[in-house]
C-alpha positions, 0 to 999 in steps of 0.5 A: 022117910016118916019119923017113925021109920026114922026111929026105927031105923036108929033103933035098928042101928042100935041092936047093931053096935049095942052088943058088940060095945056091950062086951067092950064095957063088960070087959072094963068091969070086969077087969075094974073089979079084978075079975079079969086079971092081965094074965088072964087076959093075956092067955085068953088074947094069945089063944083066940089070936092064934087058934080061935079067930083064924079057924073063924076067918077060915070058915068064913073065908072058905065059903065065898065066891072069889070068882065074883069077890075078887071083882068086888070095887069095895075091896078096892076101894077099901084099899085105896081110902087106906093108902089116901088117908095115910098119905093125907094124915102124914102131910095133915101132921107135918103141917100142924108140926107135930114132933117127928117121933110122934107124927108116926104114931098120929098116922097109925092112929089114923089109918089103922082099924081094928078090922078083924075083931071090932070091925068084923064083929059088927059086920056080923051083927048087922049082916048075919053070915053075910056080913062074915063072908063079905069081910073076909077078903077086905080084912085079909088084904087091909091087914097086910097093908096096914103092916106094910105101911107100918114099916115105912111110916115108924122107919122114917119117924122112929128111926127103926130098922125094920125092913120090907122083908121082916114086914113081909115075913110077919104077914106071912107068919100072922095066924089071922092071914095064914087062916084067911089064906087057907079059906081062900084056897079051900074055896078055890080048890073047888073041893065040896064044902062040908055041911059042917062049914056054915054052922062051924063059922057061926058058933066060932064067931059067937064065942071067939069074938065076944071073949076078944071084945072083953079082953079089950075092955079089959085092957083100957084103962081110963086113968091114962085119959087124964094124960091125952094131949092134942095130938092124941084127939086129932088122930081119934078124929081122923080115926072115926071120922076122917078115914071112914068118910073118905072110904065112904065118898070114894066107895060112892063115887065108884058106884058102891052101895048096899051091903058092901058099902056097910061092911066097908063102912064098919071096917074102916070106921072102927077103933084104932088097932089094940096091936099099934100099941105092940107095935109103937112100944117094941119101936121105942115110940110113945106107948103112952099116947098109942094107948090114949088113941086106942082107949079114946077111939074104942070108947068114941066108936060106939057113937060115930059107928051107930050114927054113921050107919043110921045115916047110911041106912037112912039115905038106902045106901047100906042094905039091910041091917039087922036083919 
């Protein structure tokens, strides 16, 4: 490929990532100048989490052909790579002799990506409606898996008493899972799809995803990074480089490429999920460490995701992006 062609691909990769992370930076600036107070952030986040994002995920998942998607290897790769990263991160943390109380926080930061907001926003930016449709099923399955895994991890490291039954009930009540599940059932029902369904998916995505990205940015406290230690940086390295690297290599070994590989990379290569902080605090863990991992991965993922998508595109593995 010529230098001009590679340059064009890099600019296309930037056009995919900049809008998403631009909203995060805008939220940081609004929060810094007191224009996005915490009470407003909480209310908007609650509204979007309970209604907006589930509706958006419903409209996207209702339009997927699951007779094809259920046999898609990229979904299976996402699940297997998550389990593999969790196991490897656990043994790595034990080898590094991280304190037991912080091992679970490290492992969560390593495997748990912000799928439903940052990941999905990037998929839509890269592949349009096709990205939303390809991302719906892995978001549902991997979000559920994330919540099951963390029960075992925190029970083993923070002495939690949460059981699998409680975790499964939490998954069943999760508005994001309900929205995707309802969309899957609607698609499988064979009922005719209203003409409004496709444009509604675009409208909802265009409104609620930027809103949630603003909330993520406004919640970032850069001052906390002064206390970020080696463990936070270690977890960031796993989240942004090791985890997506394992997923991509596994996908290529299974013959996954094109748009499916691009979507998988954008989903698993995203920053640590903000909900992870809430779970750490609820379990009595080190909230500062969890917050530092989220801030570091959010800021640095703008670079790693852009360069990763560029490299996959340069090798002809990520399909046509930015079209």
